[in-house]
py3Dmol code that shows the C-alpha trace and the ligand (Angstrom):
import py3Dmol

protein = """\
ATOM      1  CA  UNK A   1     134.169 -13.077 262.329  1.00  0.00           C
ATOM      2  CA  UNK A   2     135.493 -13.641 265.774  1.00  0.00           C
ATOM      3  CA  UNK A   3     138.743 -11.816 266.343  1.00  0.00           C
ATOM      4  CA  UNK A   4     140.197 -14.746 268.191  1.00  0.00           C
ATOM      5  CA  UNK A   5     139.705 -16.653 265.070  1.00  0.00           C
ATOM      6  CA  UNK A   6     142.567 -14.694 263.623  1.00  0.00           C
ATOM      7  CA  UNK A   7     145.006 -15.303 266.410  1.00  0.00           C
ATOM      8  CA  UNK A   8     148.215 -17.275 265.736  1.00  0.00           C
ATOM      9  CA  UNK A   9     149.558 -19.610 268.326  1.00  0.00           C
ATOM     10  CA  UNK A  10     153.179 -19.078 269.120  1.00  0.00           C
ATOM     11  CA  UNK A  11     154.471 -21.951 271.256  1.00  0.00           C
ATOM     12  CA  UNK A  12     158.219 -21.392 271.286  1.00  0.00           C
ATOM     13  CA  UNK A  13     160.153 -18.397 272.345  1.00  0.00           C
ATOM     14  CA  UNK A  14     161.459 -16.564 269.295  1.00  0.00           C
ATOM     15  CA  UNK A  15     158.931 -18.263 267.045  1.00  0.00           C
ATOM     16  CA  UNK A  16     158.069 -15.620 264.506  1.00  0.00           C
ATOM     17  CA  UNK A  17     154.547 -15.486 263.233  1.00  0.00           C
ATOM     18  CA  UNK A  18     154.535 -15.373 259.706  1.00  0.00           C
ATOM     19  CA  UNK A  19     152.142 -11.949 251.445  1.00  0.00           C
ATOM     20  CA  UNK A  20     155.247 -12.051 253.852  1.00  0.00           C
ATOM     21  CA  UNK A  21     157.174 -14.598 255.752  1.00  0.00           C
ATOM     22  CA  UNK A  22     158.670 -13.790 259.191  1.00  0.00           C
ATOM     23  CA  UNK A  23     162.260 -14.469 260.012  1.00  0.00           C
ATOM     24  CA  UNK A  24     162.647 -17.948 261.730  1.00  0.00           C
ATOM     25  CA  UNK A  25     159.770 -19.573 259.792  1.00  0.00           C
ATOM     26  CA  UNK A  26     160.698 -22.805 258.142  1.00  0.00           C
ATOM     27  CA  UNK A  27     159.180 -24.316 254.934  1.00  0.00           C
ATOM     28  CA  UNK A  28     157.722 -27.823 254.692  1.00  0.00           C
ATOM     29  CA  UNK A  29     160.146 -30.454 253.478  1.00  0.00           C
ATOM     30  CA  UNK A  30     159.670 -31.048 249.714  1.00  0.00           C
ATOM     31  CA  UNK A  31     156.674 -28.653 249.686  1.00  0.00           C
ATOM     32  CA  UNK A  32     154.512 -31.470 251.178  1.00  0.00           C
ATOM     33  CA  UNK A  33     152.290 -30.994 254.194  1.00  0.00           C
ATOM     34  CA  UNK A  34     151.448 -34.329 255.901  1.00  0.00           C
ATOM     35  CA  UNK A  35     148.136 -33.916 257.713  1.00  0.00           C
ATOM     36  CA  UNK A  36     145.868 -35.871 260.053  1.00  0.00           C
ATOM     37  CA  UNK A  37     142.229 -34.929 260.507  1.00  0.00           C
ATOM     38  CA  UNK A  38     140.978 -35.475 264.052  1.00  0.00           C
ATOM     39  CA  UNK A  39     138.557 -38.410 264.337  1.00  0.00           C
ATOM     40  CA  UNK A  40     135.965 -36.228 266.132  1.00  0.00           C
ATOM     41  CA  UNK A  41     135.856 -33.825 263.157  1.00  0.00           C
ATOM     42  CA  UNK A  42     135.735 -36.695 260.583  1.00  0.00           C
ATOM     43  CA  UNK A  43     132.820 -38.266 262.483  1.00  0.00           C
ATOM     44  CA  UNK A  44     130.911 -34.997 262.633  1.00  0.00           C
ATOM     45  CA  UNK A  45     131.405 -34.547 258.894  1.00  0.00           C
ATOM     46  CA  UNK A  46     130.085 -38.048 258.174  1.00  0.00           C
ATOM     47  CA  UNK A  47     133.336 -39.006 256.588  1.00  0.00           C
ATOM     48  CA  UNK A  48     134.041 -42.705 256.065  1.00  0.00           C
ATOM     49  CA  UNK A  49     137.735 -42.414 255.523  1.00  0.00           C
ATOM     50  CA  UNK A  50     140.523 -40.529 257.201  1.00  0.00           C
ATOM     51  CA  UNK A  51     141.699 -38.356 254.340  1.00  0.00           C
ATOM     52  CA  UNK A  52     140.007 -35.523 252.410  1.00  0.00           C
ATOM     53  CA  UNK A  53     138.773 -37.598 249.531  1.00  0.00           C
ATOM     54  CA  UNK A  54     135.113 -36.903 249.005  1.00  0.00           C
ATOM     55  CA  UNK A  55     135.035 -33.792 251.216  1.00  0.00           C
ATOM     56  CA  UNK A  56     132.666 -31.876 249.010  1.00  0.00           C
ATOM     57  CA  UNK A  57     129.930 -34.446 250.043  1.00  0.00           C
ATOM     58  CA  UNK A  58     130.569 -34.026 253.747  1.00  0.00           C
ATOM     59  CA  UNK A  59     128.339 -32.200 256.223  1.00  0.00           C
ATOM     60  CA  UNK A  60     129.339 -28.550 256.777  1.00  0.00           C
ATOM     61  CA  UNK A  61     131.841 -28.060 259.619  1.00  0.00           C
ATOM     62  CA  UNK A  62     135.492 -28.018 260.469  1.00  0.00           C
ATOM     63  CA  UNK A  63     136.707 -31.046 258.527  1.00  0.00           C
ATOM     64  CA  UNK A  64     134.999 -29.997 255.387  1.00  0.00           C
ATOM     65  CA  UNK A  65     136.314 -26.490 255.655  1.00  0.00           C
ATOM     66  CA  UNK A  66     139.846 -27.761 256.410  1.00  0.00           C
ATOM     67  CA  UNK A  67     139.753 -29.949 253.349  1.00  0.00           C
ATOM     68  CA  UNK A  68     138.366 -27.289 251.078  1.00  0.00           C
ATOM     69  CA  UNK A  69     141.079 -24.846 252.402  1.00  0.00           C
ATOM     70  CA  UNK A  70     143.861 -27.355 251.707  1.00  0.00           C
ATOM     71  CA  UNK A  71     142.512 -27.997 248.275  1.00  0.00           C
ATOM     72  CA  UNK A  72     142.384 -24.241 247.583  1.00  0.00           C
ATOM     73  CA  UNK A  73     145.920 -23.648 248.742  1.00  0.00           C
ATOM     74  CA  UNK A  74     147.194 -26.674 246.875  1.00  0.00           C
ATOM     75  CA  UNK A  75     145.581 -25.485 243.682  1.00  0.00           C
ATOM     76  CA  UNK A  76     146.896 -21.934 244.149  1.00  0.00           C
ATOM     77  CA  UNK A  77     150.425 -22.752 245.108  1.00  0.00           C
ATOM     78  CA  UNK A  78     151.407 -26.365 244.251  1.00  0.00           C
ATOM     79  CA  UNK A  79     152.207 -27.276 247.823  1.00  0.00           C
ATOM     80  CA  UNK A  80     150.704 -30.749 248.309  1.00  0.00           C
ATOM     81  CA  UNK A  81     148.663 -31.857 251.390  1.00  0.00           C
ATOM     82  CA  UNK A  82     148.942 -35.525 251.907  1.00  0.00           C
ATOM     83  CA  UNK A  83     147.163 -37.522 254.672  1.00  0.00           C
ATOM     84  CA  UNK A  84     149.843 -39.166 256.870  1.00  0.00           C
ATOM     85  CA  UNK A  85     149.172 -40.013 260.452  1.00  0.00           C
ATOM     86  CA  UNK A  86     152.557 -41.505 261.104  1.00  0.00           C
ATOM     87  CA  UNK A  87     154.858 -38.506 260.619  1.00  0.00           C
ATOM     88  CA  UNK A  88     156.019 -36.833 263.742  1.00  0.00           C
ATOM     89  CA  UNK A  89     155.774 -33.515 262.007  1.00  0.00           C
ATOM     90  CA  UNK A  90     152.254 -34.077 260.748  1.00  0.00           C
ATOM     91  CA  UNK A  91     149.801 -31.284 260.787  1.00  0.00           C
ATOM     92  CA  UNK A  92     147.097 -32.181 263.282  1.00  0.00           C
ATOM     93  CA  UNK A  93     143.799 -30.621 262.365  1.00  0.00           C
ATOM     94  CA  UNK A  94     141.791 -30.611 265.586  1.00  0.00           C
ATOM     95  CA  UNK A  95     138.872 -28.924 267.310  1.00  0.00           C
ATOM     96  CA  UNK A  96     139.794 -25.974 269.570  1.00  0.00           C
ATOM     97  CA  UNK A  97     138.522 -23.080 271.701  1.00  0.00           C
ATOM     98  CA  UNK A  98     139.979 -20.715 269.164  1.00  0.00           C
ATOM     99  CA  UNK A  99     140.817 -20.875 265.448  1.00  0.00           C
ATOM    100  CA  UNK A 100     144.643 -20.751 265.217  1.00  0.00           C
ATOM    101  CA  UNK A 101     147.631 -22.326 263.563  1.00  0.00           C
ATOM    102  CA  UNK A 102     151.358 -22.496 263.983  1.00  0.00           C
ATOM    103  CA  UNK A 103     153.461 -20.696 261.478  1.00  0.00           C
ATOM    104  CA  UNK A 104     155.391 -22.829 258.921  1.00  0.00           C
ATOM    105  CA  UNK A 105     156.935 -26.193 259.663  1.00  0.00           C
ATOM    106  CA  UNK A 106     158.141 -27.452 263.046  1.00  0.00           C
ATOM    107  CA  UNK A 107     159.869 -30.806 263.669  1.00  0.00           C
ATOM    108  CA  UNK A 108     156.896 -31.881 265.911  1.00  0.00           C
ATOM    109  CA  UNK A 109     153.533 -30.570 267.069  1.00  0.00           C
ATOM    110  CA  UNK A 110     152.244 -28.766 263.915  1.00  0.00           C
ATOM    111  CA  UNK A 111     148.578 -27.951 264.276  1.00  0.00           C
ATOM    112  CA  UNK A 112     145.521 -26.104 263.172  1.00  0.00           C
ATOM    113  CA  UNK A 113     142.895 -25.616 265.686  1.00  0.00           C
ATOM    114  CA  UNK A 114     139.311 -24.933 264.490  1.00  0.00           C
ATOM    115  CA  UNK A 115     136.661 -23.656 266.853  1.00  0.00           C
ATOM    116  CA  UNK A 116     132.948 -24.373 266.636  1.00  0.00           C
ATOM    117  CA  UNK A 117     131.324 -21.726 264.446  1.00  0.00           C
ATOM    118  CA  UNK A 118     134.512 -20.759 262.606  1.00  0.00           C
ATOM    119  CA  UNK A 119     133.980 -19.252 259.198  1.00  0.00           C
ATOM    120  CA  UNK A 120     135.566 -20.689 256.048  1.00  0.00           C
ATOM    121  CA  UNK A 121     137.522 -17.478 255.570  1.00  0.00           C
ATOM    122  CA  UNK A 122     139.176 -17.778 258.946  1.00  0.00           C
ATOM    123  CA  UNK A 123     140.117 -21.417 258.230  1.00  0.00           C
ATOM    124  CA  UNK A 124     141.538 -20.455 254.901  1.00  0.00           C
ATOM    125  CA  UNK A 125     143.599 -17.660 256.670  1.00  0.00           C
ATOM    126  CA  UNK A 126     144.952 -20.196 259.196  1.00  0.00           C
ATOM    127  CA  UNK A 127     146.251 -22.510 256.510  1.00  0.00           C
ATOM    128  CA  UNK A 128     148.085 -19.413 255.164  1.00  0.00           C
ATOM    129  CA  UNK A 129     149.992 -19.422 258.430  1.00  0.00           C
ATOM    130  CA  UNK A 130     150.584 -23.211 258.103  1.00  0.00           C
ATOM    131  CA  UNK A 131     152.254 -22.451 254.800  1.00  0.00           C
ATOM    132  CA  UNK A 132     154.443 -19.833 256.397  1.00  0.00           C
ATOM    133  CA  UNK A 133     152.655 -16.548 255.879  1.00  0.00           C
ATOM    134  CA  UNK A 134     152.584 -13.932 258.634  1.00  0.00           C
ATOM    135  CA  UNK A 135     150.032 -11.149 259.155  1.00  0.00           C
ATOM    136  CA  UNK A 136     150.415  -8.631 256.407  1.00  0.00           C
ATOM    137  CA  UNK A 137     149.697  -5.735 258.831  1.00  0.00           C
ATOM    138  CA  UNK A 138     152.742  -6.690 260.997  1.00  0.00           C
ATOM    139  CA  UNK A 139     155.318  -6.133 258.257  1.00  0.00           C
ATOM    140  CA  UNK A 140     158.110  -3.679 258.958  1.00  0.00           C
ATOM    141  CA  UNK A 141     156.856  -1.406 256.161  1.00  0.00           C
ATOM    142  CA  UNK A 142     153.172  -1.377 257.298  1.00  0.00           C
ATOM    143  CA  UNK A 143     153.176   2.200 258.517  1.00  0.00           C
ATOM    144  CA  UNK A 144     153.683   3.515 254.946  1.00  0.00           C
ATOM    145  CA  UNK A 145     150.345   1.931 254.072  1.00  0.00           C
ATOM    146  CA  UNK A 146     148.407   1.987 257.411  1.00  0.00           C
ATOM    147  CA  UNK A 147     147.707   4.659 259.892  1.00  0.00           C
ATOM    148  CA  UNK A 148     146.962   2.960 263.166  1.00  0.00           C
ATOM    149  CA  UNK A 149     144.539   4.526 265.618  1.00  0.00           C
ATOM    150  CA  UNK A 150     146.303   6.583 268.317  1.00  0.00           C
ATOM    151  CA  UNK A 151     145.083   4.285 271.170  1.00  0.00           C
ATOM    152  CA  UNK A 152     146.594   1.185 269.476  1.00  0.00           C
ATOM    153  CA  UNK A 153     149.901   3.105 268.784  1.00  0.00           C
ATOM    154  CA  UNK A 154     149.944   3.991 272.482  1.00  0.00           C
ATOM    155  CA  UNK A 155     149.225   0.466 273.535  1.00  0.00           C
ATOM    156  CA  UNK A 156     151.926  -0.813 271.355  1.00  0.00           C
ATOM    157  CA  UNK A 157     154.378   1.462 273.060  1.00  0.00           C
ATOM    158  CA  UNK A 158     153.225   1.339 276.570  1.00  0.00           C
ATOM    159  CA  UNK A 159     151.020  -1.735 277.222  1.00  0.00           C
ATOM    160  CA  UNK A 160     152.948  -3.968 279.654  1.00  0.00           C
ATOM    161  CA  UNK A 161     150.266  -5.294 281.949  1.00  0.00           C
ATOM    162  CA  UNK A 162     148.805  -8.808 281.850  1.00  0.00           C
ATOM    163  CA  UNK A 163     145.345  -7.676 280.791  1.00  0.00           C
ATOM    164  CA  UNK A 164     143.609  -9.314 277.878  1.00  0.00           C
ATOM    165  CA  UNK A 165     144.031  -6.117 275.806  1.00  0.00           C
ATOM    166  CA  UNK A 166     147.825  -5.905 276.498  1.00  0.00           C
ATOM    167  CA  UNK A 167     148.322  -9.551 275.704  1.00  0.00           C
ATOM    168  CA  UNK A 168     146.437  -9.249 272.472  1.00  0.00           C
ATOM    169  CA  UNK A 169     148.234  -6.068 271.375  1.00  0.00           C
ATOM    170  CA  UNK A 170     151.605  -7.672 271.996  1.00  0.00           C
ATOM    171  CA  UNK A 171     150.669 -10.796 270.124  1.00  0.00           C
ATOM    172  CA  UNK A 172     148.860  -9.537 267.130  1.00  0.00           C
ATOM    173  CA  UNK A 173     150.037  -6.037 266.277  1.00  0.00           C
ATOM    174  CA  UNK A 174     153.840  -5.457 266.645  1.00  0.00           C
ATOM    175  CA  UNK A 175     156.073  -5.217 263.676  1.00  0.00           C
ATOM    176  CA  UNK A 176     157.810  -8.527 262.763  1.00  0.00           C
ATOM    177  CA  UNK A 177     160.970  -8.829 260.796  1.00  0.00           C
ATOM    178  CA  UNK A 178     160.530 -10.627 257.459  1.00  0.00           C
ATOM    179  CA  UNK A 179     162.749 -12.992 255.429  1.00  0.00           C
ATOM    180  CA  UNK A 180     160.739 -12.745 252.323  1.00  0.00           C
ATOM    181  CA  UNK A 181     157.869 -10.539 251.088  1.00  0.00           C
ATOM    182  CA  UNK A 182     155.970  -9.258 248.103  1.00  0.00           C
ATOM    183  CA  UNK A 183     154.990  -5.602 247.674  1.00  0.00           C
ATOM    184  CA  UNK A 184     152.625  -4.593 250.462  1.00  0.00           C
ATOM    185  CA  UNK A 185     149.384  -6.390 249.754  1.00  0.00           C
ATOM    186  CA  UNK A 186     146.154  -4.915 251.225  1.00  0.00           C
ATOM    187  CA  UNK A 187     144.361  -7.720 249.379  1.00  0.00           C
ATOM    188  CA  UNK A 188     146.226 -10.431 251.287  1.00  0.00           C
ATOM    189  CA  UNK A 189     144.064 -12.979 253.180  1.00  0.00           C
ATOM    190  CA  UNK A 190     146.592 -12.542 255.874  1.00  0.00           C
ATOM    191  CA  UNK A 191     145.657  -8.859 256.462  1.00  0.00           C
ATOM    192  CA  UNK A 192     143.308  -7.929 259.278  1.00  0.00           C
ATOM    193  CA  UNK A 193     140.119  -5.949 258.960  1.00  0.00           C
ATOM    194  CA  UNK A 194     140.117  -2.377 260.368  1.00  0.00           C
ATOM    195  CA  UNK A 195     137.001  -3.295 262.381  1.00  0.00           C
ATOM    196  CA  UNK A 196     138.214  -5.504 265.189  1.00  0.00           C
ATOM    197  CA  UNK A 197     135.177  -4.974 267.383  1.00  0.00           C
ATOM    198  CA  UNK A 198     134.868  -8.659 268.366  1.00  0.00           C
ATOM    199  CA  UNK A 199     138.296  -8.626 269.959  1.00  0.00           C
ATOM    200  CA  UNK A 200     137.263  -6.200 272.754  1.00  0.00           C
ATOM    201  CA  UNK A 201     133.641  -5.234 272.602  1.00  0.00           C
ATOM    202  CA  UNK A 202     133.833  -3.124 275.678  1.00  0.00           C
ATOM    203  CA  UNK A 203     135.963  -0.553 273.866  1.00  0.00           C
ATOM    204  CA  UNK A 204     134.348   0.955 270.677  1.00  0.00           C
ATOM    205  CA  UNK A 205     137.805   2.213 269.495  1.00  0.00           C
ATOM    206  CA  UNK A 206     138.440  -1.371 268.280  1.00  0.00           C
ATOM    207  CA  UNK A 207     135.763  -0.673 265.521  1.00  0.00           C
ATOM    208  CA  UNK A 208     138.358   1.096 263.428  1.00  0.00           C
ATOM    209  CA  UNK A 209     141.947   0.309 264.265  1.00  0.00           C
ATOM    210  CA  UNK A 210     143.512   1.740 261.096  1.00  0.00           C
ATOM    211  CA  UNK A 211     142.951   3.713 257.948  1.00  0.00           C
ATOM    212  CA  UNK A 212     144.831   3.417 254.788  1.00  0.00           C
ATOM    213  CA  UNK A 213     147.421   6.126 254.033  1.00  0.00           C
ATOM    214  CA  UNK A 214     147.652   7.581 250.505  1.00  0.00           C
ATOM    215  CA  UNK A 215     150.103   4.799 249.562  1.00  0.00           C
ATOM    216  CA  UNK A 216     147.872   2.302 251.087  1.00  0.00           C
ATOM    217  CA  UNK A 217     144.957   3.486 248.994  1.00  0.00           C
ATOM    218  CA  UNK A 218     147.090   3.272 245.886  1.00  0.00           C
ATOM    219  CA  UNK A 219     148.182  -0.270 246.744  1.00  0.00           C
ATOM    220  CA  UNK A 220     144.621  -1.312 247.440  1.00  0.00           C
ATOM    221  CA  UNK A 221     143.296   0.103 244.241  1.00  0.00           C
ATOM    222  CA  UNK A 222     146.109  -1.716 242.375  1.00  0.00           C
ATOM    223  CA  UNK A 223     145.255  -5.169 243.834  1.00  0.00           C
ATOM    224  CA  UNK A 224     141.460  -5.041 243.934  1.00  0.00           C
ATOM    225  CA  UNK A 225     140.851  -6.165 240.366  1.00  0.00           C
ATOM    226  CA  UNK A 226     141.544  -9.815 241.249  1.00  0.00           C
ATOM    227  CA  UNK A 227     138.384  -9.981 243.342  1.00  0.00           C
ATOM    228  CA  UNK A 228     136.032  -8.067 240.905  1.00  0.00           C
ATOM    229  CA  UNK A 229     133.822 -11.151 240.392  1.00  0.00           C
ATOM    230  CA  UNK A 230     133.286 -11.624 244.188  1.00  0.00           C
ATOM    231  CA  UNK A 231     130.839  -9.950 246.489  1.00  0.00           C
ATOM    232  CA  UNK A 232     131.703  -6.340 247.553  1.00  0.00           C
ATOM    233  CA  UNK A 233     132.755  -7.532 251.046  1.00  0.00           C
ATOM    234  CA  UNK A 234     135.757  -9.174 249.356  1.00  0.00           C
ATOM    235  CA  UNK A 235     137.041  -5.776 248.215  1.00  0.00           C
ATOM    236  CA  UNK A 236     137.582  -4.705 251.765  1.00  0.00           C
ATOM    237  CA  UNK A 237     141.133  -4.706 253.205  1.00  0.00           C
ATOM    238  CA  UNK A 238     141.074  -7.684 255.533  1.00  0.00           C
ATOM    239  CA  UNK A 239     138.994  -9.785 253.094  1.00  0.00           C
ATOM    240  CA  UNK A 240     138.433 -13.354 254.251  1.00  0.00           C
ATOM    241  CA  UNK A 241     137.307 -14.588 250.920  1.00  0.00           C
ATOM    242  CA  UNK A 242     140.241 -15.798 248.721  1.00  0.00           C
ATOM    243  CA  UNK A 243     143.945 -16.317 248.517  1.00  0.00           C
ATOM    244  CA  UNK A 244     145.488 -13.272 246.835  1.00  0.00           C
ATOM    245  CA  UNK A 245     147.893 -13.586 243.959  1.00  0.00           C
ATOM    246  CA  UNK A 246     150.733 -12.314 246.125  1.00  0.00           C
ATOM    247  CA  UNK A 247     149.782 -14.781 248.952  1.00  0.00           C
ATOM    248  CA  UNK A 248     150.153 -17.589 246.461  1.00  0.00           C
ATOM    249  CA  UNK A 249     153.316 -16.287 244.882  1.00  0.00           C
ATOM    250  CA  UNK A 250     155.135 -15.923 248.174  1.00  0.00           C
ATOM    251  CA  UNK A 251     154.044 -19.395 249.366  1.00  0.00           C
ATOM    252  CA  UNK A 252     155.318 -20.838 246.079  1.00  0.00           C
ATOM    253  CA  UNK A 253     158.688 -19.081 246.566  1.00  0.00           C
ATOM    254  CA  UNK A 254     159.087 -19.845 250.234  1.00  0.00           C
ATOM    255  CA  UNK A 255     158.040 -23.447 249.919  1.00  0.00           C
ATOM    256  CA  UNK A 256     160.359 -23.787 246.850  1.00  0.00           C
ATOM    257  CA  UNK A 257     157.571 -25.319 244.716  1.00  0.00           C
ATOM    258  CA  UNK A 258     159.031 -26.679 241.577  1.00  0.00           C
ATOM    259  CA  UNK A 259     157.459 -24.790 238.661  1.00  0.00           C
TER     260      UNK A 259
END
"""
ligand_1 = """\
1
ZN
Zn 146.310 -14.988 261.668
"""
view = py3Dmol.view(width=600, height=400)
view.addModel(protein, "pdb")
view.setStyle({"model": 0}, {"cartoon": {"style": "trace"}})
view.addModel(ligand_1, "xyz")
view.setStyle({"model": 1}, {"stick": {}})
view.zoomTo()
view.show()
């Protein structure tokens, strides 16, 4: 998976990227996400209407993956996705150079960008941001569970240049204050893989950016059972296969889904 596919777009100063939710992230009104699928994506999918109805019969691609991801999050959390092109705060699902999403609800300009060649797992991850989730490995308690490679710890402290590496480190790896969280969840779809080679292929150290601590191993062993029927790849920390139980539980709490 392309590393950029995991980047979150932060468009406003102080916007917190968001199973944990960052401070400053807002829930969607009434636990409903109004969405609009870009006409280009619909055309490529062979869709004949502007909403997701019938998506399972569409051609593979961004629109089909977006509709599948929305259906999966809706089933897991009860947050509803409703096609509505008129709302100012509608979620625009559009093609992009990267796969990225804004965290939570904003009064205007909500979007998910999907790049050509994006994987379904990365799209499912981005809709987790849409629903308010932040990256699990950026929680304030992450160092109890992860031991970051020395080079990355150094970069986090000292990287101040405008290089691509510094920008990436400052965007995707600092600790972010939370307003709500489950126990640390190595099974979260919002957790990065340790192998981040595609981010910076010129530097092999990105091939293993963290190892689990003893507590991390325990937390991982405790959550793995939920993926026992999936392929072994889904048992890795940083799985991009499925919404974890804690991901769903935190979204339900944060979005105040009536039970
Ligand atoms: Zn992300």
